[in-house]
N, CA, C and O atoms as CSV, one atom per row, in Angstrom:
chain,resi,resn,atom,element,x,y,z
A,1,MET,N,N,-26.805,-13.750,-57.704
A,1,MET,CA,C,-27.366,-15.074,-57.862
A,1,MET,C,C,-26.946,-15.904,-56.650
A,1,MET,O,O,-25.770,-15.940,-56.286
A,2,THR,N,N,-27.912,-16.562,-56.039
A,2,THR,CA,C,-27.603,-17.402,-54.881
A,2,THR,C,C,-27.020,-18.734,-55.337
A,2,THR,O,O,-27.090,-19.085,-56.515
A,3,GLU,N,N,-26.448,-19.467,-54.394
A,3,GLU,CA,C,-25.909,-20.788,-54.728
A,3,GLU,C,C,-27.017,-21.725,-55.184
A,3,GLU,O,O,-26.800,-22.564,-56.059
A,4,GLU,N,N,-28.204,-21.590,-54.600
A,4,GLU,CA,C,-29.322,-22.434,-55.004
A,4,GLU,C,C,-29.728,-22.141,-56.450
A,4,GLU,O,O,-29.997,-23.064,-57.219
A,5,GLU,N,N,-29.769,-20.873,-56.814
A,5,GLU,CA,C,-30.098,-20.495,-58.187
A,5,GLU,C,C,-29.024,-20.992,-59.152
A,5,GLU,O,O,-29.326,-21.426,-60.264
A,6,LEU,N,N,-27.772,-20.922,-58.714
A,6,LEU,CA,C,-26.667,-21.402,-59.528
A,6,LEU,C,C,-26.784,-22.906,-59.772
A,6,LEU,O,O,-26.545,-23.374,-60.886
A,7,ILE,N,N,-27.142,-23.649,-58.757
A,7,ILE,CA,C,-27.299,-25.099,-58.897
A,7,ILE,C,C,-28.454,-25.425,-59.845
A,7,ILE,O,O,-28.348,-26.348,-60.653
A,8,VAL,N,N,-29.540,-24.685,-59.756
A,8,VAL,CA,C,-30.662,-24.894,-60.677
A,8,VAL,C,C,-30.218,-24.612,-62.107
A,8,VAL,O,O,-30.524,-25.385,-63.014
A,9,GLU,N,N,-29.505,-23.519,-62.315
A,9,GLU,CA,C,-29.006,-23.183,-63.650
A,9,GLU,C,C,-28.073,-24.278,-64.164
A,9,GLU,O,O,-28.136,-24.655,-65.334
A,10,PHE,N,N,-27.215,-24.781,-63.295
A,10,PHE,CA,C,-26.294,-25.853,-63.676
A,10,PHE,C,C,-27.077,-27.113,-64.056
A,10,PHE,O,O,-26.772,-27.760,-65.058
A,11,ALA,N,N,-28.078,-27.454,-63.259
A,11,ALA,CA,C,-28.878,-28.656,-63.532
A,11,ALA,C,C,-29.621,-28.534,-64.859
A,11,ALA,O,O,-29.687,-29.496,-65.624
A,12,LEU,N,N,-30.176,-27.368,-65.132
A,12,LEU,CA,C,-30.873,-27.166,-66.398
A,12,LEU,C,C,-29.908,-27.254,-67.579
A,12,LEU,O,O,-30.241,-27.808,-68.626
A,13,THR,N,N,-28.722,-26.707,-67.399
A,13,THR,CA,C,-27.708,-26.782,-68.450
A,13,THR,C,C,-27.290,-28.226,-68.675
A,13,THR,O,O,-27.059,-28.643,-69.810
A,14,ARG,N,N,-27.194,-28.981,-67.601
A,14,ARG,CA,C,-26.814,-30.393,-67.722
A,14,ARG,C,C,-27.895,-31.198,-68.445
A,14,ARG,O,O,-27.589,-32.103,-69.221
A,15,LEU,N,N,-29.150,-30.865,-68.188
A,15,LEU,CA,C,-30.243,-31.547,-68.888
A,15,LEU,C,C,-30.197,-31.268,-70.389
A,15,LEU,O,O,-30.487,-32.145,-71.203
A,16,ASP,N,N,-29.830,-30.039,-70.745
A,16,ASP,CA,C,-29.745,-29.657,-72.155
A,16,ASP,C,C,-28.506,-30.236,-72.840
A,16,ASP,O,O,-28.485,-30.379,-74.062
A,17,ASN,N,N,-27.480,-30.567,-72.066
A,17,ASN,CA,C,-26.193,-31.020,-72.613
A,17,ASN,C,C,-25.673,-32.218,-71.821
A,17,ASN,O,O,-24.661,-32.097,-71.130
A,18,PRO,N,N,-26.335,-33.365,-71.903
A,18,PRO,CA,C,-25.981,-34.496,-71.041
A,18,PRO,C,C,-24.608,-35.099,-71.292
A,18,PRO,O,O,-24.086,-35.780,-70.410
A,19,GLY,N,N,-24.009,-34.885,-72.433
A,19,GLY,CA,C,-22.734,-35.525,-72.739
A,19,GLY,C,C,-21.507,-34.732,-72.327
A,19,GLY,O,O,-20.383,-35.196,-72.525
A,20,LEU,N,N,-21.694,-33.549,-71.760
A,20,LEU,CA,C,-20.543,-32.703,-71.427
A,20,LEU,C,C,-19.988,-33.011,-70.045
A,20,LEU,O,O,-20.709,-33.475,-69.162
A,21,ASP,N,N,-18.696,-32.747,-69.868
A,21,ASP,CA,C,-18.052,-32.871,-68.559
A,21,ASP,C,C,-18.501,-31.725,-67.667
A,21,ASP,O,O,-19.055,-30.734,-68.144
A,22,LEU,N,N,-18.257,-31.866,-66.362
A,22,LEU,CA,C,-18.674,-30.840,-65.413
A,22,LEU,C,C,-18.040,-29.482,-65.698
A,22,LEU,O,O,-18.706,-28.453,-65.587
A,23,ASP,N,N,-16.751,-29.471,-66.066
A,23,ASP,CA,C,-16.100,-28.186,-66.338
A,23,ASP,C,C,-16.655,-27.527,-67.594
A,23,ASP,O,O,-16.738,-26.301,-67.669
A,24,GLU,N,N,-17.035,-28.333,-68.577
A,24,GLU,CA,C,-17.656,-27.784,-69.789
A,24,GLU,C,C,-19.048,-27.229,-69.484
A,24,GLU,O,O,-19.451,-26.203,-70.032
A,25,LEU,N,N,-19.770,-27.912,-68.611
A,25,LEU,CA,C,-21.074,-27.422,-68.187
A,25,LEU,C,C,-20.939,-26.111,-67.411
A,25,LEU,O,O,-21.734,-25.188,-67.594
A,26,ALA,N,N,-19.934,-26.037,-66.550
A,26,ALA,CA,C,-19.704,-24.809,-65.781
A,26,ALA,C,C,-19.412,-23.638,-66.718
A,26,ALA,O,O,-19.896,-22.528,-66.497
A,27,ALA,N,N,-18.628,-23.884,-67.757
A,27,ALA,CA,C,-18.327,-22.823,-68.727
A,27,ALA,C,C,-19.593,-22.380,-69.456
A,27,ALA,O,O,-19.777,-21.189,-69.704
A,28,LEU,N,N,-20.465,-23.325,-69.801
A,28,LEU,CA,C,-21.732,-22.963,-70.436
A,28,LEU,C,C,-22.603,-22.135,-69.505
A,28,LEU,O,O,-23.240,-21.174,-69.936
A,29,VAL,N,N,-22.632,-22.502,-68.233
A,29,VAL,CA,C,-23.412,-21.739,-67.256
A,29,VAL,C,C,-22.911,-20.304,-67.199
A,29,VAL,O,O,-23.709,-19.367,-67.221
A,30,VAL,N,N,-21.606,-20.125,-67.126
A,30,VAL,CA,C,-21.035,-18.778,-67.053
A,30,VAL,C,C,-21.403,-17.985,-68.298
A,30,VAL,O,O,-21.733,-16.803,-68.197
A,31,ARG,N,N,-21.353,-18.599,-69.449
A,31,ARG,CA,C,-21.736,-17.902,-70.689
A,31,ARG,C,C,-23.218,-17.535,-70.680
A,31,ARG,O,O,-23.598,-16.461,-71.148
A,32,ARG,N,N,-24.049,-18.424,-70.149
A,32,ARG,CA,C,-25.505,-18.201,-70.152
A,32,ARG,C,C,-25.946,-17.099,-69.194
A,32,ARG,O,O,-26.881,-16.356,-69.493
A,33,VAL,N,N,-25.284,-16.988,-68.050
A,33,VAL,CA,C,-25.769,-16.046,-67.036
A,33,VAL,C,C,-25.408,-14.600,-67.335
A,33,VAL,O,O,-25.987,-13.683,-66.753
A,34,GLY,N,N,-24.464,-14.390,-68.230
A,34,GLY,CA,C,-24.144,-13.031,-68.640
A,34,GLY,C,C,-23.028,-12.387,-67.845
A,34,GLY,O,O,-22.540,-12.942,-66.861
A,35,PRO,N,N,-22.629,-11.195,-68.295
A,35,PRO,CA,C,-21.438,-10.545,-67.734
A,35,PRO,C,C,-21.567,-10.119,-66.267
A,35,PRO,O,O,-20.582,-10.149,-65.529
A,36,GLU,N,N,-22.759,-9.727,-65.845
A,36,GLU,CA,C,-22.907,-9.289,-64.454
A,36,GLU,C,C,-22.665,-10.432,-63.474
A,36,GLU,O,O,-21.948,-10.277,-62.486
A,37,HIS,N,N,-23.270,-11.577,-63.760
A,37,HIS,CA,C,-23.072,-12.734,-62.884
A,37,HIS,C,C,-21.671,-13.311,-63.048
A,37,HIS,O,O,-21.099,-13.828,-62.088
A,38,MET,N,N,-21.116,-13.229,-64.245
A,38,MET,CA,C,-19.745,-13.685,-64.447
A,38,MET,C,C,-18.807,-12.908,-63.533
A,38,MET,O,O,-17.924,-13.489,-62.901
A,39,LEU,N,N,-18.997,-11.611,-63.468
A,39,LEU,CA,C,-18.170,-10.772,-62.597
A,39,LEU,C,C,-18.383,-11.141,-61.131
A,39,LEU,O,O,-17.428,-11.199,-60.356
A,40,GLN,N,N,-19.628,-11.389,-60.756
A,40,GLN,CA,C,-19.938,-11.808,-59.385
A,40,GLN,C,C,-19.228,-13.111,-59.040
A,40,GLN,O,O,-18.607,-13.224,-57.983
A,41,PHE,N,N,-19.321,-14.092,-59.933
A,41,PHE,CA,C,-18.684,-15.390,-59.690
A,41,PHE,C,C,-17.168,-15.253,-59.597
A,41,PHE,O,O,-16.539,-15.825,-58.706
A,42,ALA,N,N,-16.590,-14.496,-60.516
A,42,ALA,CA,C,-15.139,-14.338,-60.534
A,42,ALA,C,C,-14.652,-13.632,-59.282
A,42,ALA,O,O,-13.658,-14.043,-58.684
A,43,SER,N,N,-15.338,-12.579,-58.882
A,43,SER,CA,C,-14.901,-11.848,-57.695
A,43,SER,C,C,-15.030,-12.705,-56.441
A,43,SER,O,O,-14.176,-12.639,-55.557
A,44,GLN,N,N,-16.097,-13.513,-56.354
A,44,GLN,CA,C,-16.249,-14.403,-55.201
A,44,GLN,C,C,-15.144,-15.452,-55.177
A,44,GLN,O,O,-14.600,-15.762,-54.117
A,45,ASN,N,N,-14.816,-15.994,-56.334
A,45,ASN,CA,C,-13.767,-17.006,-56.403
A,45,ASN,C,C,-12.414,-16.418,-56.004
A,45,ASN,O,O,-11.665,-17.030,-55.243
A,46,LEU,N,N,-12.108,-15.237,-56.517
A,46,LEU,CA,C,-10.827,-14.615,-56.173
A,46,LEU,C,C,-10.775,-14.266,-54.690
A,46,LEU,O,O,-9.721,-14.382,-54.065
A,47,ALA,N,N,-11.899,-13.838,-54.120
A,47,ALA,CA,C,-11.947,-13.555,-52.683
A,47,ALA,C,C,-11.731,-14.838,-51.881
A,47,ALA,O,O,-11.010,-14.837,-50.883
A,48,ASP,N,N,-12.357,-15.929,-52.318
A,48,ASP,CA,C,-12.177,-17.220,-51.630
A,48,ASP,C,C,-10.727,-17.680,-51.670
A,48,ASP,O,O,-10.228,-18.272,-50.713
A,49,ARG,N,N,-10.054,-17.404,-52.784
A,49,ARG,CA,C,-8.657,-17.817,-52.939
A,49,ARG,C,C,-7.677,-16.808,-52.364
A,49,ARG,O,O,-6.482,-17.093,-52.281
A,50,GLY,N,N,-8.156,-15.631,-51.963
A,50,GLY,CA,C,-7.281,-14.604,-51.405
A,50,GLY,C,C,-6.415,-13.929,-52.448
A,50,GLY,O,O,-5.300,-13.499,-52.152
A,51,GLU,N,N,-6.918,-13.832,-53.662
A,51,GLU,CA,C,-6.163,-13.203,-54.743
A,51,GLU,C,C,-6.828,-11.884,-55.131
A,51,GLU,O,O,-8.037,-11.715,-54.976
A,52,LEU,N,N,-6.036,-10.975,-55.626
A,52,LEU,CA,C,-6.556,-9.672,-56.008
A,52,LEU,C,C,-7.005,-9.594,-57.453
A,52,LEU,O,O,-7.844,-8.764,-57.803
A,53,ARG,N,N,-6.442,-10.465,-58.303
A,53,ARG,CA,C,-6.840,-10.421,-59.703
A,53,ARG,C,C,-6.613,-11.778,-60.353
A,53,ARG,O,O,-5.867,-12.622,-59.856
A,54,GLY,N,N,-7.287,-11.951,-61.485
A,54,GLY,CA,C,-7.177,-13.178,-62.239
A,54,GLY,C,C,-8.004,-13.060,-63.502
A,54,GLY,O,O,-8.681,-12.055,-63.717
A,55,ALA,N,N,-7.951,-14.064,-64.322
A,55,ALA,CA,C,-8.713,-14.072,-65.571
A,55,ALA,C,C,-10.200,-14.205,-65.245
A,55,ALA,O,O,-10.605,-15.130,-64.541
A,56,LEU,N,N,-10.997,-13.294,-65.751
A,56,LEU,CA,C,-12.415,-13.196,-65.407
A,56,LEU,C,C,-13.180,-14.482,-65.694
A,56,LEU,O,O,-13.784,-15.056,-64.788
A,57,PHE,N,N,-13.162,-14.937,-66.932
A,57,PHE,CA,C,-13.959,-16.097,-67.311
A,57,PHE,C,C,-13.515,-17.344,-66.557
A,57,PHE,O,O,-14.351,-18.077,-66.027
A,58,GLU,N,N,-12.229,-17.588,-66.503
A,58,GLU,CA,C,-11.714,-18.782,-65.830
A,58,GLU,C,C,-12.032,-18.761,-64.338
A,58,GLU,O,O,-12.371,-19.795,-63.763
A,59,ALA,N,N,-11.927,-17.599,-63.712
A,59,ALA,CA,C,-12.251,-17.490,-62.284
A,59,ALA,C,C,-13.733,-17.733,-62.048
A,59,ALA,O,O,-14.111,-18.346,-61.050
A,60,ALA,N,N,-14.575,-17.255,-62.960
A,60,ALA,CA,C,-16.019,-17.475,-62.827
A,60,ALA,C,C,-16.359,-18.955,-62.984
A,60,ALA,O,O,-17.173,-19.493,-62.233
A,61,VAL,N,N,-15.739,-19.605,-63.955
A,61,VAL,CA,C,-15.975,-21.047,-64.159
A,61,VAL,C,C,-15.511,-21.824,-62.928
A,61,VAL,O,O,-16.189,-22.754,-62.490
A,62,GLU,N,N,-14.377,-21.455,-62.379
A,62,GLU,CA,C,-13.877,-22.142,-61.184
A,62,GLU,C,C,-14.850,-21.984,-60.018
A,62,GLU,O,O,-15.046,-22.920,-59.243
A,63,HIS,N,N,-15.454,-20.813,-59.890
A,63,HIS,CA,C,-16.435,-20.603,-58.818
A,63,HIS,C,C,-17.630,-21.538,-58.991
A,63,HIS,O,O,-18.080,-22.160,-58.029
A,64,VAL,N,N,-18.140,-21.634,-60.217
A,64,VAL,CA,C,-19.270,-22.534,-60.480
A,64,VAL,C,C,-18.883,-23.957,-60.108
A,64,VAL,O,O,-19.662,-24.665,-59.470
A,65,MET,N,N,-17.697,-24.379,-60.499
A,65,MET,CA,C,-17.242,-25.727,-60.175
A,65,MET,C,C,-17.126,-25.925,-58.660
A,65,MET,O,O,-17.516,-26.971,-58.141
A,66,ARG,N,N,-16.600,-24.942,-57.962
A,66,ARG,CA,C,-16.474,-25.054,-56.498
A,66,ARG,C,C,-17.834,-25.232,-55.839
A,66,ARG,O,O,-17.995,-26.071,-54.952
A,67,VAL,N,N,-18.818,-24.440,-56.275
A,67,VAL,CA,C,-20.160,-24.528,-55.691
A,67,VAL,C,C,-20.774,-25.883,-55.988
A,67,VAL,O,O,-21.302,-26.533,-55.086
A,68,VAL,N,N,-20.714,-26.318,-57.238
A,68,VAL,CA,C,-21.314,-27.595,-57.626
A,68,VAL,C,C,-20.650,-28.753,-56.888
A,68,VAL,O,O,-21.333,-29.630,-56.360
A,69,LEU,N,N,-19.335,-28.755,-56.854
A,69,LEU,CA,C,-18.628,-29.859,-56.195
A,69,LEU,C,C,-18.809,-29.848,-54.688
A,69,LEU,O,O,-18.887,-30.910,-54.071
A,70,SER,N,N,-18.877,-28.671,-54.085
A,70,SER,CA,C,-19.066,-28.621,-52.633
A,70,SER,C,C,-20.442,-29.130,-52.256
A,70,SER,O,O,-20.589,-29.782,-51.222
A,71,LEU,N,N,-21.446,-28.855,-53.055
A,71,LEU,CA,C,-22.784,-29.370,-52.757
A,71,LEU,C,C,-22.913,-30.849,-53.098
A,71,LEU,O,O,-23.611,-31.593,-52.409
A,72,ARG,N,N,-22.245,-31.267,-54.154
A,72,ARG,CA,C,-22.287,-32.674,-54.562
A,72,ARG,C,C,-21.582,-33.548,-53.531
A,72,ARG,O,O,-22.071,-34.621,-53.178
A,73,ASP,N,N,-20.433,-33.083,-53.050
A,73,ASP,CA,C,-19.637,-33.866,-52.109
A,73,ASP,C,C,-20.090,-33.700,-50.668
A,73,ASP,O,O,-19.677,-34.456,-49.788
A,74,GLY,N,N,-20.949,-32.696,-50.427
A,74,GLY,CA,C,-21.456,-32.483,-49.084
A,74,GLY,C,C,-20.466,-31.869,-48.120
A,74,GLY,O,O,-20.656,-31.946,-46.906
A,75,SER,N,N,-19.397,-31.251,-48.646
A,75,SER,CA,C,-18.427,-30.645,-47.744
A,75,SER,C,C,-18.587,-29.150,-47.683
A,75,SER,O,O,-17.845,-28.478,-46.966
């Protein structure tokens, strides 16, 4: 899944759940995209952090948050 596709998925999830915080939305996105993308997100996050292992779901959620915040903040 590309970052653009991830942002679209996040935006659609936000439209469906307007009252949730960003981290709660990121967790919903990870649940919605399924195990294959969860693994992709987690592995990318761990590679970005220079770590060899970590909790799968939490690492995937952190990746979604990093992508969303980096595009939102423009950095």
